mmCIF file of the N, C-alpha and C atoms, coordinates in Angstrom:
data_MODEL
# 
_entry.id   MODEL 
# 
loop_
_atom_site.group_PDB 
_atom_site.id 
_atom_site.type_symbol 
_atom_site.label_atom_id 
_atom_site.label_alt_id 
_atom_site.label_comp_id 
_atom_site.label_asym_id 
_atom_site.label_entity_id 
_atom_site.label_seq_id 
_atom_site.pdbx_PDB_ins_code 
_atom_site.Cartn_x 
_atom_site.Cartn_y 
_atom_site.Cartn_z 
_atom_site.occupancy 
_atom_site.B_iso_or_equiv 
_atom_site.pdbx_formal_charge 
_atom_site.auth_seq_id 
_atom_site.auth_comp_id 
_atom_site.auth_asym_id 
_atom_site.auth_atom_id 
_atom_site.pdbx_PDB_model_num 
ATOM 1   N N  . MET A 1 1  ? 42.331  110.591 96.557 1.00 0.00 ? 1  MET A N  1 
ATOM 2   C CA . MET A 1 1  ? 42.067  109.988 94.801 1.00 0.00 ? 1  MET A CA 1 
ATOM 3   C C  . MET A 1 1  ? 41.724  108.594 95.141 1.00 0.00 ? 1  MET A C  1 
ATOM 4   N N  . GLU A 1 2  ? 40.681  108.893 94.027 1.00 0.00 ? 2  GLU A N  1 
ATOM 5   C CA . GLU A 1 2  ? 39.412  107.619 93.833 1.00 0.00 ? 2  GLU A CA 1 
ATOM 6   C C  . GLU A 1 2  ? 39.805  106.853 91.918 1.00 0.00 ? 2  GLU A C  1 
ATOM 7   N N  . LYS A 1 3  ? 39.800  105.308 92.979 1.00 0.00 ? 3  LYS A N  1 
ATOM 8   C CA . LYS A 1 3  ? 40.121  104.132 91.710 1.00 0.00 ? 3  LYS A CA 1 
ATOM 9   C C  . LYS A 1 3  ? 38.872  104.006 90.917 1.00 0.00 ? 3  LYS A C  1 
ATOM 10  N N  . THR A 1 4  ? 39.190  104.207 90.600 1.00 0.00 ? 4  THR A N  1 
ATOM 11  C CA . THR A 1 4  ? 38.130  103.327 88.777 1.00 0.00 ? 4  THR A CA 1 
ATOM 12  C C  . THR A 1 4  ? 37.973  102.121 88.423 1.00 0.00 ? 4  THR A C  1 
ATOM 13  N N  . ASN A 1 5  ? 36.985  101.714 88.601 1.00 0.00 ? 5  ASN A N  1 
ATOM 14  C CA . ASN A 1 5  ? 36.654  100.405 87.804 1.00 0.00 ? 5  ASN A CA 1 
ATOM 15  C C  . ASN A 1 5  ? 36.324  100.164 86.510 1.00 0.00 ? 5  ASN A C  1 
ATOM 16  N N  . LYS A 1 6  ? 37.793  99.748  85.678 1.00 0.00 ? 6  LYS A N  1 
ATOM 17  C CA . LYS A 1 6  ? 37.685  99.961  84.369 1.00 0.00 ? 6  LYS A CA 1 
ATOM 18  C C  . LYS A 1 6  ? 36.215  98.846  83.980 1.00 0.00 ? 6  LYS A C  1 
ATOM 19  N N  . TYR A 1 7  ? 36.034  97.930  84.182 1.00 0.00 ? 7  TYR A N  1 
ATOM 20  C CA . TYR A 1 7  ? 34.710  97.052  84.394 1.00 0.00 ? 7  TYR A CA 1 
ATOM 21  C C  . TYR A 1 7  ? 33.514  97.472  85.099 1.00 0.00 ? 7  TYR A C  1 
ATOM 22  N N  . GLN A 1 8  ? 33.213  98.501  85.202 1.00 0.00 ? 8  GLN A N  1 
ATOM 23  C CA . GLN A 1 8  ? 32.076  99.212  85.573 1.00 0.00 ? 8  GLN A CA 1 
ATOM 24  C C  . GLN A 1 8  ? 30.861  98.735  84.959 1.00 0.00 ? 8  GLN A C  1 
ATOM 25  N N  . ASP A 1 9  ? 31.035  99.293  83.262 1.00 0.00 ? 9  ASP A N  1 
ATOM 26  C CA . ASP A 1 9  ? 29.920  99.173  82.662 1.00 0.00 ? 9  ASP A CA 1 
ATOM 27  C C  . ASP A 1 9  ? 29.369  98.332  81.839 1.00 0.00 ? 9  ASP A C  1 
ATOM 28  N N  . VAL A 1 10 ? 29.800  96.953  82.041 1.00 0.00 ? 10 VAL A N  1 
ATOM 29  C CA . VAL A 1 10 ? 29.903  95.697  81.948 1.00 0.00 ? 10 VAL A CA 1 
ATOM 30  C C  . VAL A 1 10 ? 28.885  95.030  82.557 1.00 0.00 ? 10 VAL A C  1 
ATOM 31  N N  . ARG A 1 11 ? 27.498  95.013  81.235 1.00 0.00 ? 11 ARG A N  1 
ATOM 32  C CA . ARG A 1 11 ? 26.269  94.202  82.063 1.00 0.00 ? 11 ARG A CA 1 
ATOM 33  C C  . ARG A 1 11 ? 25.981  92.956  81.479 1.00 0.00 ? 11 ARG A C  1 
ATOM 34  N N  . THR A 1 12 ? 26.292  93.293  80.088 1.00 0.00 ? 12 THR A N  1 
ATOM 35  C CA . THR A 1 12 ? 25.917  92.048  79.523 1.00 0.00 ? 12 THR A CA 1 
ATOM 36  C C  . THR A 1 12 ? 27.291  91.489  79.176 1.00 0.00 ? 12 THR A C  1 
ATOM 37  N N  . MET A 1 13 ? 27.169  89.904  78.425 1.00 0.00 ? 13 MET A N  1 
ATOM 38  C CA . MET A 1 13 ? 28.017  88.982  77.834 1.00 0.00 ? 13 MET A CA 1 
ATOM 39  C C  . MET A 1 13 ? 28.995  88.999  76.899 1.00 0.00 ? 13 MET A C  1 
ATOM 40  N N  . GLU A 1 14 ? 28.037  89.890  76.031 1.00 0.00 ? 14 GLU A N  1 
ATOM 41  C CA . GLU A 1 14 ? 29.088  90.286  74.824 1.00 0.00 ? 14 GLU A CA 1 
ATOM 42  C C  . GLU A 1 14 ? 29.933  91.431  75.201 1.00 0.00 ? 14 GLU A C  1 
ATOM 43  N N  . ASP A 1 15 ? 29.805  92.549  76.333 1.00 0.00 ? 15 ASP A N  1 
ATOM 44  C CA . ASP A 1 15 ? 30.395  93.265  76.774 1.00 0.00 ? 15 ASP A CA 1 
ATOM 45  C C  . ASP A 1 15 ? 31.695  92.535  77.899 1.00 0.00 ? 15 ASP A C  1 
ATOM 46  N N  . LEU A 1 16 ? 31.078  91.871  78.389 1.00 0.00 ? 16 LEU A N  1 
ATOM 47  C CA . LEU A 1 16 ? 32.387  91.221  79.669 1.00 0.00 ? 16 LEU A CA 1 
ATOM 48  C C  . LEU A 1 16 ? 33.633  90.781  78.184 1.00 0.00 ? 16 LEU A C  1 
ATOM 49  N N  . GLU A 1 17 ? 33.380  89.829  77.498 1.00 0.00 ? 17 GLU A N  1 
ATOM 50  C CA . GLU A 1 17 ? 33.914  88.974  76.240 1.00 0.00 ? 17 GLU A CA 1 
ATOM 51  C C  . GLU A 1 17 ? 34.875  90.373  75.886 1.00 0.00 ? 17 GLU A C  1 
ATOM 52  N N  . ALA A 1 18 ? 33.809  91.298  75.354 1.00 0.00 ? 18 ALA A N  1 
ATOM 53  C CA . ALA A 1 18 ? 34.932  92.629  74.920 1.00 0.00 ? 18 ALA A CA 1 
ATOM 54  C C  . ALA A 1 18 ? 36.057  93.434  75.986 1.00 0.00 ? 18 ALA A C  1 
ATOM 55  N N  . ALA A 1 19 ? 35.615  93.150  77.141 1.00 0.00 ? 19 ALA A N  1 
ATOM 56  C CA . ALA A 1 19 ? 36.904  93.802  77.437 1.00 0.00 ? 19 ALA A CA 1 
ATOM 57  C C  . ALA A 1 19 ? 37.648  92.874  78.099 1.00 0.00 ? 19 ALA A C  1 
ATOM 58  N N  . LEU A 1 20 ? 37.476  91.355  77.841 1.00 0.00 ? 20 LEU A N  1 
ATOM 59  C CA . LEU A 1 20 ? 38.450  90.349  78.152 1.00 0.00 ? 20 LEU A CA 1 
ATOM 60  C C  . LEU A 1 20 ? 39.482  90.644  76.673 1.00 0.00 ? 20 LEU A C  1 
ATOM 61  N N  . HIS A 1 21 ? 38.849  90.809  75.864 1.00 0.00 ? 21 HIS A N  1 
ATOM 62  C CA . HIS A 1 21 ? 39.382  90.595  74.999 1.00 0.00 ? 21 HIS A CA 1 
ATOM 63  C C  . HIS A 1 21 ? 40.163  91.815  74.784 1.00 0.00 ? 21 HIS A C  1 
ATOM 64  N N  . HIS A 1 22 ? 40.009  92.859  75.120 1.00 0.00 ? 22 HIS A N  1 
ATOM 65  C CA . HIS A 1 22 ? 41.015  93.810  75.006 1.00 0.00 ? 22 HIS A CA 1 
ATOM 66  C C  . HIS A 1 22 ? 41.598  93.805  76.314 1.00 0.00 ? 22 HIS A C  1 
ATOM 67  N N  . THR A 1 23 ? 41.592  93.729  76.983 1.00 0.00 ? 23 THR A N  1 
ATOM 68  C CA . THR A 1 23 ? 42.551  92.891  78.026 1.00 0.00 ? 23 THR A CA 1 
ATOM 69  C C  . THR A 1 23 ? 43.436  92.398  78.095 1.00 0.00 ? 23 THR A C  1 
ATOM 70  N N  . ARG A 1 24 ? 43.439  90.981  77.358 1.00 0.00 ? 24 ARG A N  1 
ATOM 71  C CA . ARG A 1 24 ? 44.712  90.359  76.635 1.00 0.00 ? 24 ARG A CA 1 
ATOM 72  C C  . ARG A 1 24 ? 44.625  90.731  75.600 1.00 0.00 ? 24 ARG A C  1 
ATOM 73  N N  . GLU A 1 25 ? 44.500  91.825  74.803 1.00 0.00 ? 25 GLU A N  1 
ATOM 74  C CA . GLU A 1 25 ? 45.380  92.240  73.635 1.00 0.00 ? 25 GLU A CA 1 
ATOM 75  C C  . GLU A 1 25 ? 46.390  93.202  74.468 1.00 0.00 ? 25 GLU A C  1 
ATOM 76  N N  . ALA A 1 26 ? 45.661  93.989  75.475 1.00 0.00 ? 26 ALA A N  1 
ATOM 77  C CA . ALA A 1 26 ? 46.828  95.115  76.312 1.00 0.00 ? 26 ALA A CA 1 
ATOM 78  C C  . ALA A 1 26 ? 48.374  94.279  76.589 1.00 0.00 ? 26 ALA A C  1 
ATOM 79  N N  . ILE A 1 27 ? 47.780  92.757  77.470 1.00 0.00 ? 27 ILE A N  1 
ATOM 80  C CA . ILE A 1 27 ? 48.836  92.483  77.846 1.00 0.00 ? 27 ILE A CA 1 
ATOM 81  C C  . ILE A 1 27 ? 49.606  91.718  77.059 1.00 0.00 ? 27 ILE A C  1 
ATOM 82  N N  . ALA A 1 28 ? 49.357  91.266  75.718 1.00 0.00 ? 28 ALA A N  1 
ATOM 83  C CA . ALA A 1 28 ? 49.560  91.130  74.680 1.00 0.00 ? 28 ALA A CA 1 
ATOM 84  C C  . ALA A 1 28 ? 51.225  91.727  74.693 1.00 0.00 ? 28 ALA A C  1 
ATOM 85  N N  . VAL A 1 29 ? 50.675  92.731  74.350 1.00 0.00 ? 29 VAL A N  1 
ATOM 86  C CA . VAL A 1 29 ? 51.505  94.774  73.804 1.00 0.00 ? 29 VAL A CA 1 
ATOM 87  C C  . VAL A 1 29 ? 52.373  94.609  74.861 1.00 0.00 ? 29 VAL A C  1 
ATOM 88  N N  . GLN A 1 30 ? 51.637  94.568  76.167 1.00 0.00 ? 30 GLN A N  1 
ATOM 89  C CA . GLN A 1 30 ? 53.124  94.650  77.531 1.00 0.00 ? 30 GLN A CA 1 
ATOM 90  C C  . GLN A 1 30 ? 54.204  94.093  76.922 1.00 0.00 ? 30 GLN A C  1 
ATOM 91  N N  . GLY A 1 31 ? 53.643  92.124  76.801 1.00 0.00 ? 31 GLY A N  1 
ATOM 92  C CA . GLY A 1 31 ? 54.421  91.100  76.898 1.00 0.00 ? 31 GLY A CA 1 
ATOM 93  C C  . GLY A 1 31 ? 55.562  91.203  75.184 1.00 0.00 ? 31 GLY A C  1 
ATOM 94  N N  . LYS A 1 32 ? 54.976  91.981  74.591 1.00 0.00 ? 32 LYS A N  1 
ATOM 95  C CA . LYS A 1 32 ? 56.170  92.158  73.505 1.00 0.00 ? 32 LYS A CA 1 
ATOM 96  C C  . LYS A 1 32 ? 57.017  93.158  74.210 1.00 0.00 ? 32 LYS A C  1 
ATOM 97  N N  . THR A 1 33 ? 56.321  94.444  74.673 1.00 0.00 ? 33 THR A N  1 
ATOM 98  C CA . THR A 1 33 ? 57.710  95.204  74.683 1.00 0.00 ? 33 THR A CA 1 
ATOM 99  C C  . THR A 1 33 ? 58.314  94.600  75.910 1.00 0.00 ? 33 THR A C  1 
ATOM 100 N N  . VAL A 1 34 ? 57.963  94.008  76.912 1.00 0.00 ? 34 VAL A N  1 
ATOM 101 C CA . VAL A 1 34 ? 58.916  92.958  78.007 1.00 0.00 ? 34 VAL A CA 1 
ATOM 102 C C  . VAL A 1 34 ? 60.244  92.163  77.302 1.00 0.00 ? 34 VAL A C  1 
ATOM 103 N N  . ARG A 1 35 ? 59.313  91.675  76.039 1.00 0.00 ? 35 ARG A N  1 
ATOM 104 C CA . ARG A 1 35 ? 60.707  91.185  75.453 1.00 0.00 ? 35 ARG A CA 1 
ATOM 105 C C  . ARG A 1 35 ? 61.676  91.744  74.341 1.00 0.00 ? 35 ARG A C  1 
ATOM 106 N N  . ASP A 1 36 ? 61.212  92.476  73.621 1.00 0.00 ? 36 ASP A N  1 
ATOM 107 C CA . ASP A 1 36 ? 62.113  93.206  72.663 1.00 0.00 ? 36 ASP A CA 1 
ATOM 108 C C  . ASP A 1 36 ? 62.968  94.140  73.713 1.00 0.00 ? 36 ASP A C  1 
ATOM 109 N N  . ASN A 1 37 ? 62.837  94.670  74.920 1.00 0.00 ? 37 ASN A N  1 
ATOM 110 C CA . ASN A 1 37 ? 63.715  95.520  76.148 1.00 0.00 ? 37 ASN A CA 1 
ATOM 111 C C  . ASN A 1 37 ? 64.537  93.900  76.445 1.00 0.00 ? 37 ASN A C  1 
ATOM 112 N N  . LEU A 1 38 ? 64.012  93.184  76.543 1.00 0.00 ? 38 LEU A N  1 
ATOM 113 C CA . LEU A 1 38 ? 65.223  91.878  77.054 1.00 0.00 ? 38 LEU A CA 1 
ATOM 114 C C  . LEU A 1 38 ? 66.449  91.439  75.895 1.00 0.00 ? 38 LEU A C  1 
ATOM 115 N N  . VAL A 1 39 ? 65.646  91.923  74.548 1.00 0.00 ? 39 VAL A N  1 
ATOM 116 C CA . VAL A 1 39 ? 66.406  91.663  73.631 1.00 0.00 ? 39 VAL A CA 1 
ATOM 117 C C  . VAL A 1 39 ? 67.663  92.594  73.645 1.00 0.00 ? 39 VAL A C  1 
ATOM 118 N N  . GLN A 1 40 ? 67.053  94.170  73.973 1.00 0.00 ? 40 GLN A N  1 
ATOM 119 C CA . GLN A 1 40 ? 67.761  95.189  73.627 1.00 0.00 ? 40 GLN A CA 1 
ATOM 120 C C  . GLN A 1 40 ? 69.258  95.006  74.959 1.00 0.00 ? 40 GLN A C  1 
ATOM 121 N N  . VAL A 1 41 ? 68.215  94.493  75.708 1.00 0.00 ? 41 VAL A N  1 
ATOM 122 C CA . VAL A 1 41 ? 69.588  94.558  76.979 1.00 0.00 ? 41 VAL A CA 1 
ATOM 123 C C  . VAL A 1 41 ? 70.596  92.882  76.933 1.00 0.00 ? 41 VAL A C  1 
ATOM 124 N N  . GLN A 1 42 ? 69.973  92.215  76.395 1.00 0.00 ? 42 GLN A N  1 
ATOM 125 C CA . GLN A 1 42 ? 71.184  91.026  76.161 1.00 0.00 ? 42 GLN A CA 1 
ATOM 126 C C  . GLN A 1 42 ? 72.019  91.523  74.813 1.00 0.00 ? 42 GLN A C  1 
ATOM 127 N N  . GLU A 1 43 ? 71.396  91.654  74.259 1.00 0.00 ? 43 GLU A N  1 
ATOM 128 C CA . GLU A 1 43 ? 72.551  92.771  73.003 1.00 0.00 ? 43 GLU A CA 1 
ATOM 129 C C  . GLU A 1 43 ? 73.430  93.611  73.710 1.00 0.00 ? 43 GLU A C  1 
ATOM 130 N N  . TYR A 1 44 ? 73.138  94.759  74.325 1.00 0.00 ? 44 TYR A N  1 
ATOM 131 C CA . TYR A 1 44 ? 73.815  95.402  75.488 1.00 0.00 ? 44 TYR A CA 1 
ATOM 132 C C  . TYR A 1 44 ? 74.811  94.751  76.165 1.00 0.00 ? 44 TYR A C  1 
ATOM 133 N N  . TYR A 1 45 ? 74.947  93.849  76.502 1.00 0.00 ? 45 TYR A N  1 
ATOM 134 C CA . TYR A 1 45 ? 75.601  93.627  78.121 1.00 0.00 ? 45 TYR A CA 1 
ATOM 135 C C  . TYR A 1 45 ? 75.851  92.175  77.269 1.00 0.00 ? 45 TYR A C  1 
ATOM 136 N N  . THR A 1 46 ? 77.019  92.391  76.106 1.00 0.00 ? 46 THR A N  1 
ATOM 137 C CA . THR A 1 46 ? 78.009  91.007  75.937 1.00 0.00 ? 46 THR A CA 1 
ATOM 138 C C  . THR A 1 46 ? 79.154  91.293  76.511 1.00 0.00 ? 46 THR A C  1 
ATOM 139 N N  . PRO A 1 47 ? 79.836  90.051  76.672 1.00 0.00 ? 47 PRO A N  1 
ATOM 140 C CA . PRO A 1 47 ? 81.120  89.893  77.781 1.00 0.00 ? 47 PRO A CA 1 
ATOM 141 C C  . PRO A 1 47 ? 82.352  91.104  75.986 1.00 0.00 ? 47 PRO A C  1 
ATOM 142 N N  . ARG A 1 48 ? 81.637  91.378  75.419 1.00 0.00 ? 48 ARG A N  1 
ATOM 143 C CA . ARG A 1 48 ? 82.915  91.871  74.622 1.00 0.00 ? 48 ARG A CA 1 
ATOM 144 C C  . ARG A 1 48 ? 81.981  93.543  74.556 1.00 0.00 ? 48 ARG A C  1 
ATOM 145 N N  . HIS A 1 49 ? 81.187  93.444  74.809 1.00 0.00 ? 49 HIS A N  1 
ATOM 146 C CA . HIS A 1 49 ? 80.842  95.443  74.608 1.00 0.00 ? 49 HIS A CA 1 
ATOM 147 C C  . HIS A 1 49 ? 81.373  96.183  76.209 1.00 0.00 ? 49 HIS A C  1 
ATOM 148 N N  . MET A 1 50 ? 81.536  95.140  77.035 1.00 0.00 ? 50 MET A N  1 
ATOM 149 C CA . MET A 1 50 ? 81.333  95.570  78.394 1.00 0.00 ? 50 MET A CA 1 
ATOM 150 C C  . MET A 1 50 ? 82.783  95.454  78.710 1.00 0.00 ? 50 MET A C  1 
ATOM 151 N N  . ALA A 1 51 ? 83.661  94.829  78.029 1.00 0.00 ? 51 ALA A N  1 
ATOM 152 C CA . ALA A 1 51 ? 84.875  94.950  78.366 1.00 0.00 ? 51 ALA A CA 1 
ATOM 153 C C  . ALA A 1 51 ? 85.369  96.172  77.689 1.00 0.00 ? 51 ALA A C  1 
ATOM 154 N N  . LEU A 1 52 ? 84.949  96.289  76.555 1.00 0.00 ? 52 LEU A N  1 
ATOM 155 C CA . LEU A 1 52 ? 85.414  97.149  75.326 1.00 0.00 ? 52 LEU A CA 1 
ATOM 156 C C  . LEU A 1 52 ? 84.802  98.677  76.412 1.00 0.00 ? 52 LEU A C  1 
ATOM 157 N N  . ASN A 1 53 ? 83.494  98.462  77.311 1.00 0.00 ? 53 ASN A N  1 
ATOM 158 C CA . ASN A 1 53 ? 83.117  99.861  77.504 1.00 0.00 ? 53 ASN A CA 1 
ATOM 159 C C  . ASN A 1 53 ? 84.495  100.016 78.861 1.00 0.00 ? 53 ASN A C  1 
ATOM 160 N N  . ILE A 1 54 ? 84.648  99.323  80.046 1.00 0.00 ? 54 ILE A N  1 
ATOM 161 C CA . ILE A 1 54 ? 85.683  99.220  81.151 1.00 0.00 ? 54 ILE A CA 1 
ATOM 162 C C  . ILE A 1 54 ? 87.605  99.755  80.178 1.00 0.00 ? 54 ILE A C  1 
ATOM 163 N N  . ALA A 1 55 ? 87.196  99.025  79.400 1.00 0.00 ? 55 ALA A N  1 
ATOM 164 C CA . ALA A 1 55 ? 88.777  99.794  78.779 1.00 0.00 ? 55 ALA A CA 1 
ATOM 165 C C  . ALA A 1 55 ? 88.720  101.234 78.263 1.00 0.00 ? 55 ALA A C  1 
ATOM 166 N N  . ARG A 1 56 ? 87.455  101.731 77.493 1.00 0.00 ? 56 ARG A N  1 
ATOM 167 C CA . ARG A 1 56 ? 87.120  102.991 77.242 1.00 0.00 ? 56 ARG A CA 1 
ATOM 168 C C  . ARG A 1 56 ? 87.221  103.934 79.274 1.00 0.00 ? 56 ARG A C  1 
ATOM 169 N N  . LYS A 1 57 ? 86.412  103.485 79.616 1.00 0.00 ? 57 LYS A N  1 
ATOM 170 C CA . LYS A 1 57 ? 86.071  104.031 80.851 1.00 0.00 ? 57 LYS A CA 1 
ATOM 171 C C  . LYS A 1 57 ? 87.982  104.795 81.465 1.00 0.00 ? 57 LYS A C  1 
ATOM 172 N N  . PHE A 1 58 ? 88.583  103.017 81.429 1.00 0.00 ? 58 PHE A N  1 
ATOM 173 C CA . PHE A 1 58 ? 89.541  103.282 82.538 1.00 0.00 ? 58 PHE A CA 1 
ATOM 174 C C  . PHE A 1 58 ? 90.967  104.315 81.537 1.00 0.00 ? 58 PHE A C  1 
ATOM 175 N N  . ALA A 1 59 ? 90.963  104.359 79.955 1.00 0.00 ? 59 ALA A N  1 
ATOM 176 C CA . ALA A 1 59 ? 91.457  104.945 79.609 1.00 0.00 ? 59 ALA A CA 1 
ATOM 177 C C  . ALA A 1 59 ? 91.358  106.772 79.607 1.00 0.00 ? 59 ALA A C  1 
ATOM 178 N N  . LEU A 1 60 ? 90.050  106.478 80.352 1.00 0.00 ? 60 LEU A N  1 
ATOM 179 C CA . LEU A 1 60 ? 89.662  108.286 80.039 1.00 0.00 ? 60 LEU A CA 1 
ATOM 180 C C  . LEU A 1 60 ? 89.973  108.840 81.410 1.00 0.00 ? 60 LEU A C  1 
ATOM 181 N N  . ASP A 1 61 ? 89.679  107.530 82.410 1.00 0.00 ? 61 ASP A N  1 
ATOM 182 C CA . ASP A 1 61 ? 90.076  108.043 83.984 1.00 0.00 ? 61 ASP A CA 1 
ATOM 183 C C  . ASP A 1 61 ? 91.411  108.263 83.893 1.00 0.00 ? 61 ASP A C  1 
ATOM 184 N N  . HIS A 1 62 ? 92.929  107.405 83.572 1.00 0.00 ? 62 HIS A N  1 
ATOM 185 C CA . HIS A 1 62 ? 93.893  107.653 83.396 1.00 0.00 ? 62 HIS A CA 1 
ATOM 186 C C  . HIS A 1 62 ? 94.732  108.615 82.304 1.00 0.00 ? 62 HIS A C  1 
ATOM 187 N N  . HIS A 1 63 ? 93.250  108.949 81.850 1.00 0.00 ? 63 HIS A N  1 
ATOM 188 C CA . HIS A 1 63 ? 94.059  109.762 80.552 1.00 0.00 ? 63 HIS A CA 1 
ATOM 189 C C  . HIS A 1 63 ? 95.327  109.407 79.305 1.00 0.00 ? 63 HIS A C  1 
ATOM 190 N N  . LEU A 1 64 ? 94.693  108.534 79.409 1.00 0.00 ? 64 LEU A N  1 
ATOM 191 C CA . LEU A 1 64 ? 95.269  107.068 78.563 1.00 0.00 ? 64 LEU A CA 1 
ATOM 192 C C  . LEU A 1 64 ? 95.492  108.305 77.052 1.00 0.00 ? 64 LEU A C  1 
ATOM 193 N N  . TYR A 1 65 ? 94.151  108.742 76.132 1.00 0.00 ? 65 TYR A N  1 
ATOM 194 C CA . TYR A 1 65 ? 93.792  108.927 75.729 1.00 0.00 ? 65 TYR A CA 1 
ATOM 195 C C  . TYR A 1 65 ? 95.022  110.815 75.129 1.00 0.00 ? 65 TYR A C  1 
ATOM 196 N N  . THR A 1 66 ? 94.675  111.024 76.477 1.00 0.00 ? 66 THR A N  1 
ATOM 197 C CA . THR A 1 66 ? 95.764  112.562 76.117 1.00 0.00 ? 66 THR A CA 1 
ATOM 198 C C  . THR A 1 66 ? 97.628  111.869 76.075 1.00 0.00 ? 66 THR A C  1 
ATOM 199 N N  . ILE A 1 67 ? 97.357  111.457 76.547 1.00 0.00 ? 67 ILE A N  1 
ATOM 200 C CA . ILE A 1 67 ? 98.983  111.134 76.983 1.00 0.00 ? 67 ILE A CA 1 
ATOM 201 C C  . ILE A 1 67 ? 99.199  110.198 75.254 1.00 0.00 ? 67 ILE A C  1 
ATOM 202 N N  . ALA A 1 68 ? 98.522  109.618 74.312 1.00 0.00 ? 68 ALA A N  1 
ATOM 203 C CA . ALA A 1 68 ? 98.934  108.820 73.647 1.00 0.00 ? 68 ALA A CA 1 
ATOM 204 C C  . ALA A 1 68 ? 98.817  109.783 72.458 1.00 0.00 ? 68 ALA A C  1 
ATOM 205 N N  . ILE A 1 69 ? 97.736  110.824 72.439 1.00 0.00 ? 69 ILE A N  1 
ATOM 206 C CA . ILE A 1 69 ? 98.445  112.251 71.592 1.00 0.00 ? 69 ILE A CA 1 
ATOM 207 C C  . ILE A 1 69 ? 99.108  112.634 71.376 1.00 0.00 ? 69 ILE A C  1 
ATOM 208 N N  . ASN A 1 70 ? 100.218 112.901 73.245 1.00 0.00 ? 70 ASN A N  1 
ATOM 209 C CA . ASN A 1 70 ? 101.179 113.684 72.899 1.00 0.00 ? 70 ASN A CA 1 
ATOM 210 C C  . ASN A 1 70 ? 102.361 112.806 72.566 1.00 0.00 ? 70 ASN A C  1 
ATOM 211 N N  . ALA A 1 71 ? 102.182 111.849 72.642 1.00 0.00 ? 71 ALA A N  1 
ATOM 212 C CA . ALA A 1 71 ? 103.498 110.740 72.106 1.00 0.00 ? 71 ALA A CA 1 
ATOM 213 C C  . ALA A 1 71 ? 103.311 110.574 70.790 1.00 0.00 ? 71 ALA A C  1 
ATOM 214 N N  . VAL A 1 72 ? 102.422 110.716 70.424 1.00 0.00 ? 72 VAL A N  1 
ATOM 215 C CA . VAL A 1 72 ? 101.876 110.557 68.686 1.00 0.00 ? 72 VAL A CA 1 
ATOM 216 C C  . VAL A 1 72 ? 103.139 112.301 67.844 1.00 0.00 ? 72 VAL A C  1 
ATOM 217 N N  . SER A 1 73 ? 102.503 113.326 69.131 1.00 0.00 ? 73 SER A N  1 
ATOM 218 C CA . SER A 1 73 ? 102.635 114.585 68.306 1.00 0.00 ? 73 SER A CA 1 
ATOM 219 C C  . SER A 1 73 ? 104.332 114.986 69.020 1.00 0.00 ? 73 SER A C  1 
ATOM 220 N N  . GLY A 1 74 ? 105.312 114.564 69.698 1.00 0.00 ? 74 GLY A N  1 
ATOM 221 C CA . GLY A 1 74 ? 106.157 114.000 69.896 1.00 0.00 ? 74 GLY A CA 1 
ATOM 222 C C  . GLY A 1 74 ? 106.956 113.450 68.747 1.00 0.00 ? 74 GLY A C  1 
ATOM 223 N N  . LEU A 1 75 ? 106.411 111.800 68.010 1.00 0.00 ? 75 LEU A N  1 
ATOM 224 C CA . LEU A 1 75 ? 106.678 111.013 67.397 1.00 0.00 ? 75 LEU A CA 1 
ATOM 225 C C  . LEU A 1 75 ? 107.287 111.840 66.165 1.00 0.00 ? 75 LEU A C  1 
ATOM 226 N N  . LYS A 1 76 ? 105.916 112.390 65.945 1.00 0.00 ? 76 LYS A N  1 
ATOM 227 C CA . LYS A 1 76 ? 105.983 113.285 64.621 1.00 0.00 ? 76 LYS A CA 1 
ATOM 228 C C  . LYS A 1 76 ? 106.780 114.390 64.853 1.00 0.00 ? 76 LYS A C  1 
ATOM 229 N N  . SER A 1 77 ? 107.327 115.231 65.395 1.00 0.00 ? 77 SER A N  1 
ATOM 230 C CA . SER A 1 77 ? 108.066 116.247 65.741 1.00 0.00 ? 77 SER A CA 1 
ATOM 231 C C  . SER A 1 77 ? 109.569 115.416 65.103 1.00 0.00 ? 77 SER A C  1 
ATOM 232 N N  . LEU A 1 78 ? 110.096 114.416 66.267 1.00 0.00 ? 78 LEU A N  1 
ATOM 233 C CA . LEU A 1 78 ? 110.920 113.730 65.839 1.00 0.00 ? 78 LEU A CA 1 
ATOM 234 C C  . LEU A 1 78 ? 111.281 113.649 64.539 1.00 0.00 ? 78 LEU A C  1 
ATOM 235 N N  . LEU A 1 79 ? 110.540 112.934 63.899 1.00 0.00 ? 79 LEU A N  1 
ATOM 236 C CA . LEU A 1 79 ? 110.747 112.719 62.507 1.00 0.00 ? 79 LEU A CA 1 
ATOM 237 C C  . LEU A 1 79 ? 110.904 113.759 61.630 1.00 0.00 ? 79 LEU A C  1 
ATOM 238 N N  . ARG A 1 80 ? 110.377 114.883 62.264 1.00 0.00 ? 80 ARG A N  1 
ATOM 239 C CA . ARG A 1 80 ? 110.469 115.924 61.144 1.00 0.00 ? 80 ARG A CA 1 
ATOM 240 C C  . ARG A 1 80 ? 111.930 116.765 61.575 1.00 0.00 ? 80 ARG A C  1 
ATOM 241 N N  . LYS A 1 81 ? 112.562 116.721 62.130 1.00 0.00 ? 81 LYS A N  1 
ATOM 242 C CA . LYS A 1 81 ? 113.902 116.455 62.327 1.00 0.00 ? 81 LYS A CA 1 
ATOM 243 C C  . LYS A 1 81 ? 114.775 115.997 61.404 1.00 0.00 ? 81 LYS A C  1 
# 
């Protein structure tokens, strides 16, 4: 696998300035992407959101939703009598 040097065609000062400008723009785009992703992660991992996810996982793991549905069905049938 041969690495190519993307600056091998730089022959003049103008070429160098254009290559540097292009590189700075690419770095700025990457920086914006990193900042945006960091904001998304910070919004996702709030204490409230993490507690909600823990409660959901606990309820699913311990079949609390099924128990609740069965309890409501039982109460409903008791009230109809």
